[in-house]
C-alpha positions as CSV (number, residue, x, y, z in Angstrom):
1,M,-0.2,0.1,0.1
2,L,2.3,2.5,0.9
3,G,4.8,1.8,-2.8
4,L,1.2,2.4,-4.7
5,M,1.1,6.2,-2.1
6,S,4.2,7.1,-3.5
7,L,3.9,6.9,-6.7
8,R,0.8,8.5,-6.8
9,K,2.5,11.4,-5.3
10,R,5.3,10.8,-7.9
11,Y,2.4,10.9,-10.2
12,N,0.9,14.2,-9.2
13,A,4.3,16.2,-8.6
14,N,5.3,14.8,-11.8
15,P,2.7,13.5,-14.6
16,Q,4.7,14.0,-17.5
17,H,7.7,11.5,-16.0
18,F,4.4,8.4,-16.8
19,R,3.5,9.2,-20.0
20,S,4.9,7.5,-22.9
21,E,4.5,6.7,-27.0
22,R,4.9,2.9,-25.5
23,M,3.5,2.4,-22.2
24,C,1.0,4.2,-20.0
25,F,-0.3,4.6,-16.5
26,L,-3.3,4.7,-15.8
27,D,-4.8,6.6,-12.9
28,H,-7.3,5.3,-9.8
29,L,-10.1,7.1,-11.4
30,F,-10.2,5.6,-15.1
31,A,-9.4,2.1,-13.6
32,Q,-12.9,2.8,-10.8
33,Q,-14.7,4.0,-13.5
34,W,-13.9,1.4,-15.8
35,R,-14.7,-1.3,-12.9
36,F,-18.2,0.1,-12.2
37,N,-19.0,0.4,-15.8
38,F,-17.9,-3.0,-16.9
39,K,-21.0,-4.3,-17.1
40,D,-22.2,-1.8,-19.8
41,F,-19.6,-2.8,-21.9
42,K,-20.2,-6.6,-21.9
43,D,-23.8,-6.6,-22.1
44,S,-23.6,-4.3,-25.4
45,K,-23.7,-5.7,-28.9
46,P,-20.8,-6.0,-31.2
47,D,-20.7,-3.6,-33.6
48,Q,-21.9,-3.9,-37.7
49,N,-18.2,-5.5,-38.6
50,G,-18.7,-7.7,-35.2
51,L,-15.5,-6.4,-33.5
52,G,-16.4,-3.4,-31.2
53,R,-18.2,-2.8,-28.1
54,R,-19.7,0.5,-26.4
55,L,-17.1,1.9,-24.2
56,P,-18.2,1.7,-21.0
57,V,-16.8,5.3,-20.2
58,I,-17.7,8.3,-22.1
59,G,-14.5,10.2,-21.7
60,L,-12.8,6.9,-22.0
61,L,-11.0,7.7,-25.6
62,F,-10.9,11.7,-23.3
63,E,-8.6,10.1,-20.9
64,Y,-6.0,8.2,-22.8
65,R,-5.6,10.8,-25.5
66,S,-5.2,13.7,-21.8
67,L,-2.7,10.5,-20.7
68,R,-0.8,10.9,-23.3
69,G,-1.0,14.6,-24.1
70,T,-2.4,15.0,-27.6
């Protein structure tokens, strides 16, 4: 638990250290929203191509873009 708190403090102080083109660290709010809305994602129907499903969080793409800095 202490390790997670330490990482969270480091992320809050310097979020740019946790961004990369190859890897992305997610904050706890993102993971919490995903967990709460996972049933909606699982119950949704695939799109016309049979590939995608409705994302559980409206801000999911925004969150990903904001983490990448784009």
